[in-house]
N, C-alpha and C positions, 0 to 999 in steps of 0.2 A: 830236443823238440823241433821241429822243422816247420817253416811257414810258407802256404803256398798261396801265391796271388790269384786274381780272378782265373787268369789265361792257365795257370798251372794246376789248378784243382782238377780240371778235366784229363790233367795228365797224372793223376794220382797213382792209377794201375803201374806206369812206366817207372813213377818213384819207387814204388813197393819192390819193383824189381832191381832198381838200383840198390836198395837197402839189402835186399838179399845176398846181392854179389859183393855187397861189403861184410857178409858174414855176420848181419846184426839182426838180433832178434826181434820181431815186429812188436813184442811186449815192452821193449826198451826204447822206444821211440813214439813220443806223441806228436800227429801229425795236426796242423791247423790250418783250416782252409778260409779265404777270405773271400765274401759275396756281397756283389752291389746290391744296395738297396733295390735298384730297380729289377734286379733278378729273383727278389725274394718269394714271390708266388710261384708254388709249382717245386721249388727248389729242394724241399723235402722228400718228394718222389723220386728224385735223380738218383741213378744206381751208382754214382760215383761218391753220393754222400756217405754210403755205409763204410766205407774205407777213411773216414776223417773221425779224429778224435773229439775235434772241437772246432767250431766253427765262428767266424768273426764278421761281423756287419760292417760293410763300409759305406758311409752315407754320401748323399749328395751334397756337394761341396755348397751349391748356390741358395740351398734353403734349409732353415732347420724347423720350420713349422710343422712339419709333418714326422718328426724324429720319433715321437713315442709310438705314433700308430704303425710304423713301418717296423719300430722295434719289437712290438706286440706282435705282428704278423709272422715276422722272422722266427722270435720266440716260439710262438706256437708250432711253425712246420717244423723246427728243429727237435721238437721235443721227442725224445724216444729215439731220434735219429742220431745225435753226438752226446757225448759226456758234459760238455761246458759250451756256452754261449758266451760272445762278448763282442766288442765293437773295436773299429781298427781307425787309426789315425783321427780321431775327433780332436779339435783344437780344445785347450782347457775350458775357456769361457764357455763354449758350446755344451760341453761335458758338464759343466757346474749347473745349468739348465736343465740338461738332460736328466740328470741325478735327483735335481730338486723337483722335478714332476713326475718323479715315484718310479723310472727306470732303474733296475739293478741287473748289468750285467756281471758276469763272473770275472771277467778280466777285461784289460783294456792293452790293445796291442798299440805300441807307439815308437817311432824313433828316439832311439837315446844313446846319446855319448857321454863321454867325460867332460866334455866342454860345454854341452847345451843338453842337459839331464832334462828330459820330458819336452824339447824342441825348442827353437830359436827365442820364443817369447817366455820362456820360462824364468830368465833373469831379471823380469819385470814384474814377476809375481811377489806376494809378500809371503806365500808359503809354498812349499813344494806340491805339486799336484800328485807324485808317486806317495808321499805320505799322506794327503787326502783320501786316497783311493783305498790304503791299507787300512786307515779309520775306518772306513765303510765295507771293509772284509772283500775289497776287489783287487786283485791282483794285477801287476802291470808286467805286461810281456814285451822284452826289450828287443829291437833288430836294429841292424848298423851299429852294435856297440864299437866294433873295433875299426871301423870305416870313418869317411869323412877327410877333413884336411881343407876344407873349402872354407872361405871368408878369411884366408891369412893364417888359419890356424894349421898346426903341424897333425900329420898324422896320428890318432892315437897311438899305433904301434911304434912311432918314431920317437913319441913325447919323451925328454929326460926322466920325467917323476916316474912315469911308469916303467921306463926302463932300469931305474934302480930300486924299485919294489921288488921287480920280476928278478933282478940280480941276487938280492938277498933270499928270495924265496926259492931259488933255483928252478923257477918255472919261465914259460914264454909269457910276453905281453900280452897275447890275446888270452893266455889262461887267465894271468891277474885280472884284466877286465872283467871277464865272465866271472871271476870268482867274486869281484867287488859289488857287481851288478846282484848276484846271488844274495849276498850277505845284506845288501839292501832290502832284502824281502822280493825282488823279481826273478822272473822268468827268463832265460836265455833263447830268444830263436834264433837257431845256428844257420849260418849261410855257408855250406861247404859242398865242393863238387868233388871233393877226392876223400878216399877213406880216411887217409893220414890226418887230413883238416879236420872230419868230423871226431876223432878219438883224440885230438888235440882239445878240442871243446871238452871231451867228455871228461878227461882228466882235470878240468877244473874243479870237479868233485872230491878230488883227493887231497885237498889242502885246504889250508883257511888262512885267511888275512889278520894280522893284528890290529888294535884301535889304531896305533900311530898310522900303519899302511893306509887304513881306511880314512881316517884324517886327511891324510895327505893327497888322496885322491879325490876326496869329495871338494877339497879345495880350488882345483882346476877349474870349476866353473866360475869360482869367484875371479882367479886369477886373470881370465880372459874376458870377464864383463865389467870388472871394477875401472875406474878411472880415478885420477887424482882426485881426494876428497869424497869421493862416492863407492861405496862398497855395494855388489851387488852377487848373486842375489841374496835379498833380504835373509832369507832363511838358510844360508849355507856359511859353514866355518869358513876362514880365510886362514887355512893351513898349508898351502902347498908351497913351502918353503924348502 
């Protein structure tokens, strides 16, 4: 699955040429494009939209008052154009209000890492946004899974817990992280610039992680968010030992 930002959506034809040069069948790749709320009107008639499989709406940061109205316009303009519609990078509390007001996206695209699953505020929540979305039959699409390393954290690809799981599974760290996220119920958004990188991600479909490995990786968010006498997130098992 490929995720195109607002600027890249207009380059989708070039993206298709690159996929063809990789020798990949177009039917094997799902292309998701992100659209800004301000650009919703008339976007459904754009010729580039016919090349997308799904579209994600990025809302304005400063106001949530018009979220439902903008979503309804977006959903109507995309009907019959793409196979699925969703939202992009909406903060958890704003998402909660959005859903309570009756909106039902088919997926939510968000930055997701082993240290901060669901974003930097996830550790303060009493429940996991991903689990809440799954309960509502909404899929989480995760981007940036193997990236990060800020705020004093290791890069996920350099984390010794991930490396240990990868060694036992005879897989790369990137494949282990992809597989972990898929087994949580998420969809991986691939960030690849070379054919070898793309195929490495695809290979994460060829194996499965056991319960012990899943619990170990799940516990990484607790390992970095907890402090003496306080375990966080409240919804996470503390098993990164």
